[in-house]
C-alpha positions as CSV (number, residue, x, y, z in Angstrom):
1,M,4.6,44.4,-1.5
2,T,5.1,46.1,1.8
3,A,6.8,44.7,4.9
4,E,3.6,45.0,6.8
5,S,1.7,42.7,4.4
6,E,4.6,40.1,4.2
7,P,6.4,40.3,7.5
8,L,7.5,36.6,7.4
9,E,9.5,36.5,4.2
10,I,11.2,40.0,4.6
11,V,11.8,40.2,8.3
12,A,12.3,36.6,9.4
13,L,13.3,34.7,6.3
14,G,15.4,37.0,4.3
15,G,13.0,37.8,1.4
16,R,11.4,36.0,-1.5
17,A,13.5,34.3,-4.1
18,G,14.5,37.0,-6.5
19,P,14.4,36.9,-10.3
20,T,18.1,35.8,-10.5
21,R,19.0,32.9,-12.8
22,L,18.6,29.6,-11.0
23,P,21.6,27.3,-10.7
24,R,21.8,24.4,-13.1
25,P,21.1,21.1,-11.3
26,P,24.0,18.6,-11.3
27,F,23.7,15.5,-13.5
28,I,24.1,13.2,-10.5
29,L,20.9,14.6,-9.1
30,L,19.0,15.3,-12.3
31,A,19.5,11.8,-13.8
32,P,17.9,9.8,-11.0
33,A,15.1,12.3,-10.6
34,V,14.2,12.0,-14.3
35,L,14.3,8.2,-14.2
36,I,12.1,8.2,-11.1
37,A,9.6,10.6,-12.8
38,L,9.5,8.3,-15.9
39,A,8.9,5.3,-13.7
40,A,6.0,7.1,-11.9
41,L,4.6,8.0,-15.3
42,S,4.3,4.4,-16.5
43,P,0.7,3.8,-15.5
44,V,-0.4,7.0,-17.3
45,A,1.5,5.8,-20.4
46,Y,-0.6,2.6,-20.2
47,L,-3.8,4.6,-20.0
48,L,-2.8,6.7,-23.0
49,L,-2.0,3.6,-25.0
50,R,-5.4,2.0,-24.2
51,V,-7.3,5.1,-25.1
52,S,-5.3,5.8,-28.2
53,E,-6.4,2.4,-29.5
54,A,-10.0,3.4,-29.3
55,G,-9.5,6.8,-30.9
56,G,-12.1,9.5,-29.9
57,D,-14.9,7.0,-29.1
58,A,-13.7,6.6,-25.5
59,F,-13.8,10.3,-24.8
60,D,-17.2,10.6,-26.4
61,L,-18.5,8.0,-23.9
62,I,-17.3,9.9,-20.8
63,L,-18.1,13.5,-21.9
64,N,-21.7,13.4,-20.8
65,R,-23.8,14.9,-18.0
66,R,-23.5,11.9,-15.7
67,T,-19.7,12.0,-15.8
68,A,-19.7,15.7,-15.0
69,E,-22.0,15.2,-12.1
70,T,-19.9,12.4,-10.7
71,L,-16.7,14.4,-11.2
72,L,-18.3,17.4,-9.3
73,R,-19.3,15.2,-6.4
74,T,-15.8,13.8,-6.2
75,V,-14.2,17.3,-6.3
76,L,-16.5,18.5,-3.5
77,L,-15.6,15.5,-1.4
78,A,-11.9,15.9,-1.9
79,G,-12.1,19.6,-1.1
80,C,-14.2,19.1,2.0
81,V,-12.0,16.4,3.4
82,S,-8.8,18.3,2.7
83,A,-10.1,21.4,4.4
84,A,-11.4,19.4,7.4
85,T,-8.2,17.5,7.9
86,I,-6.1,20.7,7.9
87,A,-8.6,22.3,10.4
88,L,-8.3,19.2,12.6
89,A,-4.6,18.5,12.3
90,L,-3.3,22.1,12.9
91,P,-4.5,22.4,16.5
92,L,-3.5,18.8,17.3
93,A,0.0,19.4,16.0
94,W,0.4,22.7,17.8
95,L,-0.9,21.2,21.1
96,T,1.3,18.1,21.0
97,V,4.5,19.9,19.9
98,R,4.4,23.5,21.3
99,T,2.4,23.4,24.5
100,D,2.4,21.9,28.0
101,L,-0.5,19.6,27.1
102,P,-1.0,16.8,29.7
103,L,0.4,13.5,28.4
104,R,1.8,15.3,25.4
105,R,4.0,12.5,24.1
106,F,1.1,10.0,24.5
107,W,-1.3,12.2,22.5
108,A,1.3,12.9,19.8
109,V,1.5,9.2,19.1
110,V,-2.2,8.2,19.6
111,T,-3.6,11.0,17.4
112,A,-1.4,9.8,14.5
113,L,-2.4,6.2,14.8
114,P,-5.7,6.3,12.9
115,L,-3.5,6.3,9.8
116,V,-3.0,2.6,10.3
117,I,-6.7,1.8,9.8
118,P,-7.5,0.9,6.2
119,S,-10.4,3.0,4.7
120,Y,-12.5,-0.1,4.0
121,V,-12.0,-1.3,7.6
122,G,-12.7,2.1,9.1
123,A,-15.9,2.6,7.0
124,F,-17.2,-0.8,8.0
125,A,-16.5,-0.1,11.6
126,F,-18.3,3.3,11.5
127,V,-21.3,1.7,9.8
128,E,-21.4,-1.1,12.4
129,G,-20.8,1.4,15.3
130,L,-22.7,4.5,14.3
131,G,-25.1,3.5,11.6
132,P,-29.0,3.4,11.8
133,R,-29.0,-0.1,13.3
134,S,-25.6,0.0,14.9
135,L,-24.1,-1.1,18.2
136,L,-24.7,2.5,19.5
137,Q,-28.4,2.2,18.5
138,Q,-28.6,-1.1,20.4
139,I,-27.1,0.6,23.5
140,L,-29.6,3.5,23.2
141,A,-32.6,1.3,22.4
142,P,-33.8,1.1,26.1
143,L,-33.9,4.9,26.0
144,G,-36.4,4.8,23.2
145,V,-34.0,5.4,20.3
146,G,-35.4,3.4,17.4
147,A,-32.8,4.3,14.8
148,L,-29.9,6.7,14.4
149,P,-29.4,9.1,11.5
150,E,-28.1,7.7,8.2
151,I,-24.3,7.7,8.0
152,Y,-24.3,6.9,4.2
153,G,-23.7,9.3,1.4
154,F,-21.6,12.5,1.2
155,G,-21.7,13.3,4.9
156,G,-20.7,9.8,6.0
157,A,-17.9,9.6,3.4
158,A,-16.5,13.0,4.4
159,F,-16.7,12.2,8.1
160,T,-15.0,8.9,7.7
161,L,-12.2,10.0,5.3
162,T,-11.5,13.0,7.5
163,L,-10.9,10.9,10.6
164,L,-8.8,8.4,8.7
165,T,-6.6,10.8,6.7
166,Y,-5.9,13.8,8.9
167,P,-2.7,12.1,10.1
168,Y,-1.2,12.8,6.7
169,V,-1.4,16.5,7.5
170,L,-0.6,16.0,11.2
171,L,2.8,14.2,10.6
172,S,3.8,16.9,8.1
173,L,3.0,19.6,10.6
174,H,4.8,17.8,13.3
175,T,8.0,17.8,11.2
176,A,7.5,21.5,10.3
177,L,6.8,22.6,13.9
178,W,9.9,20.7,15.2
179,G,12.0,22.6,12.7
180,L,10.8,26.1,13.4
181,D,13.4,28.5,14.8
182,P,11.9,30.4,17.8
183,A,13.9,33.5,16.9
184,V,11.5,34.2,14.1
185,E,8.5,34.4,16.5
186,E,10.5,36.3,19.1
187,S,11.4,38.9,16.5
188,S,7.8,39.4,15.7
189,R,6.9,39.8,19.4
190,V,9.7,42.3,19.9
191,L,8.3,44.3,17.0
192,G,5.0,44.7,18.8
193,S,2.9,41.8,17.5
194,G,0.7,39.9,20.0
195,A,0.7,36.2,20.5
196,W,-2.2,35.5,18.1
197,Q,-1.0,38.0,15.6
198,T,2.4,36.3,15.6
199,F,0.9,32.9,15.2
200,F,-1.2,33.9,12.2
201,R,1.3,36.1,10.4
202,V,4.5,34.3,11.2
203,T,4.1,30.7,12.5
204,L,1.2,29.8,10.3
205,A,2.9,31.3,7.2
206,Q,5.9,29.1,7.9
207,L,3.6,26.0,8.1
208,R,2.1,26.7,4.7
209,P,4.3,24.1,2.8
210,A,3.5,21.4,5.3
211,M,-0.3,22.2,5.2
212,A,-0.2,22.3,1.4
213,A,1.7,19.0,1.1
214,G,-0.5,17.2,3.6
215,G,-3.7,18.6,2.1
216,L,-2.5,17.5,-1.3
217,L,-2.0,14.0,-0.1
218,V,-5.4,13.9,1.5
219,A,-7.1,15.2,-1.7
220,L,-5.3,12.7,-3.9
221,Y,-6.1,9.9,-1.4
222,T,-9.7,10.9,-1.5
223,L,-9.8,10.9,-5.3
224,A,-8.3,7.4,-5.4
225,D,-10.1,5.8,-2.5
226,F,-12.6,3.0,-3.3
227,G,-13.2,1.1,0.0
228,A,-14.8,3.8,2.1
229,V,-16.9,5.4,-0.6
230,S,-18.2,2.0,-1.7
231,I,-19.2,0.9,1.8
232,L,-20.8,4.3,2.5
233,R,-22.7,4.3,-0.8
234,F,-21.2,7.4,-2.2
235,N,-20.9,7.4,-6.0
236,S,-17.5,8.9,-6.5
237,F,-15.4,8.9,-9.7
238,T,-13.2,6.1,-8.4
239,N,-16.3,4.0,-7.7
240,V,-17.3,4.4,-11.4
241,I,-13.9,3.4,-12.6
242,Y,-13.9,0.2,-10.5
243,L,-17.3,-0.8,-11.8
244,Q,-16.1,-0.2,-15.4
245,Y,-13.1,-2.3,-14.8
246,Q,-15.1,-5.1,-13.2
247,S,-18.1,-5.2,-15.5
248,A,-16.7,-4.5,-19.0
249,F,-14.5,-6.9,-21.0
250,D,-13.1,-3.9,-22.9
251,R,-11.5,-1.7,-20.3
252,T,-10.9,1.3,-22.7
253,L,-13.7,3.3,-21.1
254,A,-12.2,2.7,-17.6
255,A,-8.8,3.9,-18.9
256,A,-10.4,7.0,-20.3
257,S,-12.2,7.7,-17.0
258,S,-8.8,7.2,-15.3
259,L,-7.3,9.9,-17.5
260,V,-9.9,12.3,-16.3
261,L,-8.8,11.5,-12.8
262,V,-5.2,12.2,-13.8
263,A,-6.3,15.6,-15.2
264,L,-8.0,16.4,-12.0
265,A,-4.9,15.4,-10.0
266,L,-2.7,17.6,-12.2
267,S,-5.1,20.5,-11.5
268,L,-4.7,19.9,-7.7
269,L,-0.9,19.8,-8.1
270,I,-0.8,23.1,-9.9
271,L,-3.0,24.7,-7.1
272,E,-0.7,23.2,-4.4
273,A,2.4,24.6,-6.2
274,A,0.8,28.0,-6.3
275,A,-0.1,27.8,-2.6
276,R,3.4,26.7,-1.7
277,G,5.0,29.6,-3.6
278,R,8.7,30.2,-3.8
279,S,9.3,31.6,-0.4
280,R,12.2,30.4,1.8
281,Y,11.5,28.7,5.1
282,Y,15.0,28.3,6.6
283,K,16.9,30.7,8.8
284,S,18.9,33.4,7.0
285,T,21.8,32.9,9.5
286,T,23.8,29.7,10.0
287,G,23.7,29.7,13.7
288,T,22.5,26.7,15.8
289,S,18.7,26.6,16.2
290,R,17.1,26.3,19.6
291,R,14.0,24.5,20.7
292,S,11.0,26.7,21.3
293,G,9.8,27.0,24.9
294,L,6.5,25.3,25.7
295,V,3.4,27.5,25.6
296,K,1.5,27.4,29.0
297,L,-2.1,26.5,28.4
298,G,-3.2,27.3,31.9
299,R,-6.9,26.6,32.5
300,W,-7.1,25.3,28.9
301,R,-4.8,22.3,29.6
302,W,-7.6,19.8,30.3
303,P,-10.1,21.1,27.7
304,A,-7.2,20.7,25.2
305,A,-6.6,17.1,26.4
306,A,-10.3,16.4,26.1
307,F,-10.2,17.6,22.5
308,C,-7.4,15.2,21.7
309,G,-9.3,12.4,23.5
310,I,-12.4,13.0,21.5
311,V,-10.5,12.9,18.2
312,A,-8.6,9.8,19.2
313,G,-11.8,8.2,20.5
314,L,-13.7,8.7,17.2
315,A,-10.8,7.9,14.9
316,L,-9.1,5.1,16.7
317,V,-10.9,3.7,19.8
318,L,-14.3,3.4,18.1
319,P,-13.2,1.4,15.1
320,L,-11.0,-0.9,17.2
321,S,-13.8,-1.4,19.7
322,V,-16.2,-2.5,16.9
323,L,-13.6,-4.9,15.6
324,A,-12.9,-6.3,19.1
325,Y,-16.7,-6.8,19.6
326,L,-17.0,-8.7,16.4
327,V,-14.0,-10.9,17.3
328,G,-15.5,-11.5,20.8
329,R,-18.9,-12.4,19.2
330,G,-17.1,-14.9,17.0
331,L,-15.3,-16.5,20.0
332,A,-18.6,-16.7,21.8
333,A,-19.9,-18.6,18.8
334,D,-16.9,-21.0,19.0
335,E,-15.4,-19.7,15.8
336,T,-11.7,-20.6,15.3
337,F,-9.2,-18.1,13.9
338,S,-6.3,-19.3,11.8
339,P,-2.9,-17.9,12.7
340,A,-2.1,-14.7,10.9
341,W,1.6,-14.6,11.7
342,Q,2.8,-15.6,8.3
343,A,0.6,-12.9,6.7
344,A,1.9,-10.4,9.2
345,R,5.5,-11.3,8.4
346,N,4.8,-11.0,4.7
347,S,3.1,-7.6,5.2
348,M,6.0,-6.2,7.3
349,Y,8.7,-7.5,4.9
350,V,7.2,-6.1,1.7
351,S,6.2,-2.8,3.5
352,A,9.7,-2.3,4.8
353,L,11.1,-2.9,1.3
354,A,8.6,-0.4,-0.2
355,A,9.4,2.2,2.5
356,G,13.2,1.9,1.9
357,V,12.9,2.1,-1.9
358,T,10.4,5.0,-1.9
359,V,12.2,7.2,0.6
360,L,15.5,6.7,-1.3
361,A,13.7,7.8,-4.5
362,A,12.1,10.8,-2.7
363,L,15.5,12.3,-1.7
364,P,16.8,13.3,-5.2
365,V,13.3,14.5,-6.3
366,S,13.0,16.6,-3.2
367,L,16.5,18.0,-3.5
368,L,15.9,18.9,-7.1
369,T,12.5,20.6,-6.5
370,V,13.7,22.6,-3.4
371,R,17.2,23.6,-4.4
372,Y,16.8,24.0,-8.1
373,A,13.1,25.1,-8.3
374,G,11.9,26.1,-11.7
375,R,9.0,25.6,-14.1
376,W,10.3,22.4,-15.7
377,V,11.5,21.0,-12.4
378,G,8.1,21.7,-10.9
379,G,6.6,19.7,-13.8
380,L,8.9,16.9,-13.0
381,E,7.8,16.9,-9.4
382,Q,4.1,17.0,-10.4
383,I,4.6,13.9,-12.6
384,T,5.7,11.9,-9.5
385,F,2.4,12.7,-7.8
386,L,0.2,11.2,-10.5
387,G,0.3,7.6,-9.3
388,F,-1.2,8.5,-5.9
389,S,-4.3,9.9,-7.6
390,L,-5.0,6.6,-9.5
391,P,-6.9,3.7,-7.9
392,G,-4.6,0.8,-7.0
393,I,-6.3,-1.5,-9.6
394,V,-5.4,0.9,-12.4
395,V,-1.7,0.9,-11.5
396,A,-1.8,-2.9,-11.0
397,L,-3.3,-3.6,-14.4
398,A,-0.8,-1.2,-16.0
399,L,2.0,-3.2,-14.5
400,V,0.3,-6.5,-15.5
401,F,0.2,-5.3,-19.1
402,F,3.9,-4.3,-18.8
403,G,5.0,-7.6,-17.1
404,I,3.2,-9.9,-19.5
405,R,4.4,-8.1,-22.7
406,Y,7.8,-6.8,-21.8
407,A,9.1,-8.4,-18.6
408,P,7.5,-11.8,-18.0
409,A,10.3,-12.8,-15.6
410,L,9.1,-10.0,-13.3
411,Y,5.4,-10.9,-13.5
412,Q,3.9,-12.0,-10.1
413,T,7.2,-11.3,-8.2
414,L,7.9,-9.1,-5.2
415,T,10.0,-6.8,-7.4
416,L,7.0,-5.8,-9.5
417,L,4.8,-5.5,-6.4
418,V,7.3,-3.2,-4.6
419,F,7.5,-1.2,-7.8
420,A,3.7,-0.8,-7.8
421,Y,4.0,0.5,-4.2
422,F,6.7,2.9,-5.2
423,V,4.5,4.3,-8.0
424,L,1.5,4.6,-5.7
425,Y,3.1,6.1,-2.6
426,L,6.1,8.1,-3.8
427,P,4.1,11.3,-3.1
428,V,3.5,10.1,0.5
429,A,7.3,10.2,1.0
430,L,7.9,13.5,-0.9
431,G,5.7,15.6,1.5
432,P,7.6,15.1,4.7
433,V,11.1,15.0,3.1
434,R,10.4,18.2,1.1
435,T,9.0,20.0,4.2
436,A,12.1,19.1,6.2
437,L,14.4,20.1,3.4
438,L,12.8,23.5,3.0
439,Q,13.9,24.3,6.6
440,V,17.6,23.4,6.0
441,N,19.7,26.4,5.0
442,P,21.8,25.4,1.9
443,H,24.6,27.7,3.1
444,L,25.4,25.0,5.7
445,E,26.4,22.6,2.8
446,E,28.3,25.4,1.1
447,A,30.3,26.0,4.3
448,A,31.2,22.3,4.5
449,R,32.3,22.3,0.8
450,S,34.4,25.4,1.4
451,L,36.2,23.4,4.1
452,G,37.1,20.6,1.6
453,R,34.1,18.3,1.6
454,R,32.9,16.9,-1.7
455,P,29.2,17.7,-2.5
456,F,28.0,14.2,-1.7
457,A,30.0,14.0,1.5
458,A,28.7,17.5,2.5
459,F,25.1,16.4,2.0
460,V,25.6,13.2,4.0
461,S,27.4,14.8,6.9
462,V,25.5,18.1,7.1
463,T,22.1,18.0,5.4
464,L,21.0,14.4,5.8
465,P,21.1,14.5,9.7
466,L,18.9,17.6,9.6
467,L,16.5,15.7,7.3
468,R,16.1,12.9,9.8
469,P,12.6,13.9,11.1
470,G,11.3,14.1,7.5
471,V,12.9,10.9,6.4
472,V,11.5,9.0,9.4
473,A,8.1,10.5,8.9
474,A,8.2,9.6,5.2
475,A,9.3,6.0,5.9
476,A,6.6,5.5,8.6
477,L,3.9,6.9,6.2
478,V,4.9,4.7,3.3
479,F,5.2,1.6,5.6
480,L,1.7,2.2,6.9
481,V,-0.1,2.8,3.5
482,T,1.7,-0.2,2.0
483,M,0.4,-2.4,4.9
484,K,-3.1,-1.4,3.9
485,E,-2.9,-1.6,0.1
486,L,-5.3,-4.2,-1.2
487,P,-6.0,-4.1,-5.0
488,A,-2.3,-4.0,-6.1
489,T,-1.4,-6.7,-3.7
490,L,-4.2,-9.0,-4.9
491,I,-3.3,-8.6,-8.6
492,L,0.5,-8.4,-8.5
493,G,1.4,-10.5,-5.5
494,P,3.2,-13.8,-6.0
495,I,1.0,-16.9,-6.0
496,G,0.2,-17.9,-2.4
497,F,1.6,-14.6,-1.0
498,Q,-0.9,-13.6,1.7
499,T,-0.8,-10.3,3.5
500,L,-2.9,-9.0,6.3
501,A,-4.9,-6.8,3.9
502,T,-5.6,-9.7,1.5
503,S,-6.5,-12.0,4.5
504,T,-9.0,-9.4,5.7
505,W,-10.5,-9.1,2.2
506,S,-10.8,-12.8,1.7
507,A,-12.6,-13.3,5.0
508,A,-14.9,-10.3,4.4
509,A,-15.7,-11.6,0.9
510,A,-16.7,-14.9,2.4
511,A,-19.0,-13.1,4.9
512,Q,-16.8,-14.2,7.8
513,D,-17.1,-11.0,9.8
514,A,-15.3,-12.3,12.9
515,R,-12.3,-13.6,11.0
516,A,-12.2,-10.4,8.9
517,A,-12.2,-8.4,12.1
518,F,-9.5,-10.6,13.6
519,A,-7.2,-10.1,10.6
520,A,-8.0,-6.4,10.6
521,L,-7.1,-6.1,14.3
522,V,-3.8,-7.8,13.7
523,L,-3.1,-5.5,10.8
524,V,-3.8,-2.4,12.9
525,L,-1.6,-3.8,15.8
526,V,1.3,-4.7,13.5
527,S,1.1,-1.3,11.8
528,A,0.7,0.7,15.0
529,L,3.6,-0.7,17.0
530,P,6.4,0.3,14.5
531,M,4.8,3.6,13.9
532,A,4.5,4.5,17.6
533,A,8.1,3.3,18.2
534,M,9.5,5.4,15.4
535,M,7.6,8.5,16.4
536,Y,8.7,8.2,20.0
537,W,12.4,7.4,19.4
538,E,12.8,10.0,16.7
539,R,11.9,12.8,19.2
540,R,12.9,11.2,22.5
541,D,15.7,13.8,23.0
542,E,13.4,16.8,22.3
543,W,10.2,15.9,24.1
């Protein structure tokens, strides 16, 4: 391959990984990574056990035309949402990190906050705000608007999930953009490439792992989502699995359907690994990196700010406004709201535990897959992503089966609940940590070891500080998605353990819209404040 077709790897990054023998991973790194992968594989083992008990009958039931049509719709939805989130997050990340955008720090935080809105809450708010007989229609009624277009179906599900999940890609791109060395782009410009040519051939190529990791998370999230597709009346594969679990006494068919979802997730993981490739994304030299200068937007400053405002308005302001309206309507009707502070404390406590455990587990897996990449190591990494593709109810029921049969002391305890969160959201932590690690030159650790540091001490003192952006982003993501998790919390939570998600669900199930909106608003507020603080303080010295 010529230097002209691959300028990034050869000129800027020192070339592709050659065919040389890869180093053997140390046991202290390999052992925990294998144990973590086995733990993440436990729900799949449960599914295989249930299906094996039924023999080939379960697969005969799902191998029909209706299943194929549902699977095709689900794949199309996941592909559409993934592509749309990348197209939306890439300009947002570039504007908020690399340009002189007005209120740049403000937009960097606000455009990431839609991640705190649960999919079921967001879908409900969009239906109430933009549906055929919505609040918007009531405002436009004096102008002769009788009804707005339908928001249900494929279009509504794709629109809603795109606005609620693009921060997965945005946060990964933030981490990647902060870690880019400006010398790479400067070398391209010196060699005669223009600004746009440099962006597409150099900068965008270096962002490929972040886009692939974020897009993978979005695709897996879309495959496993039930709340949004159910409210928006889109018959996805997950919706079918939930109905099978709820309506059938024998859940073997649901387990077999879930295995189809696992196979689909594995296919996505293989595609992501191929898109990521084995290129290196750190500097070839060991000198100190500098921060890139801000790109002057000139007359495009305010149109760019308007773009950020439109995205934030649709993804954040609109859902919150609908929830606030419902709460206000409840107050006008003299409804009383029970305090949600205990539920808020429970949510924050268990989410913090899950974030800590999951990020610690992501470190050895990321180190193994980045520093000792190989076919079997790649397979180990792909195993850890399977839990994120499964609906929460599947993982929860697998752990109920395990707890009742083999560990009754753990059943309905916080330990088993946090373990469920770890299985579900380990991939959420792996993306940012791996993206950050790809940009750390391993020769820095080697230099520390040559000066007398032991391997672990060299990692802690040299590499770990450089991973701080990825670790913080991973912890924030896991904290947020745990705050929103509903099925696993309902099934595995200790008796009487109420979180904001379960409080919202209980009120909504009782048709108490105002109380459900109040609990949802508290959930969004409690989730948004820590996330905004972490994002701001993590980059306060670089903004």
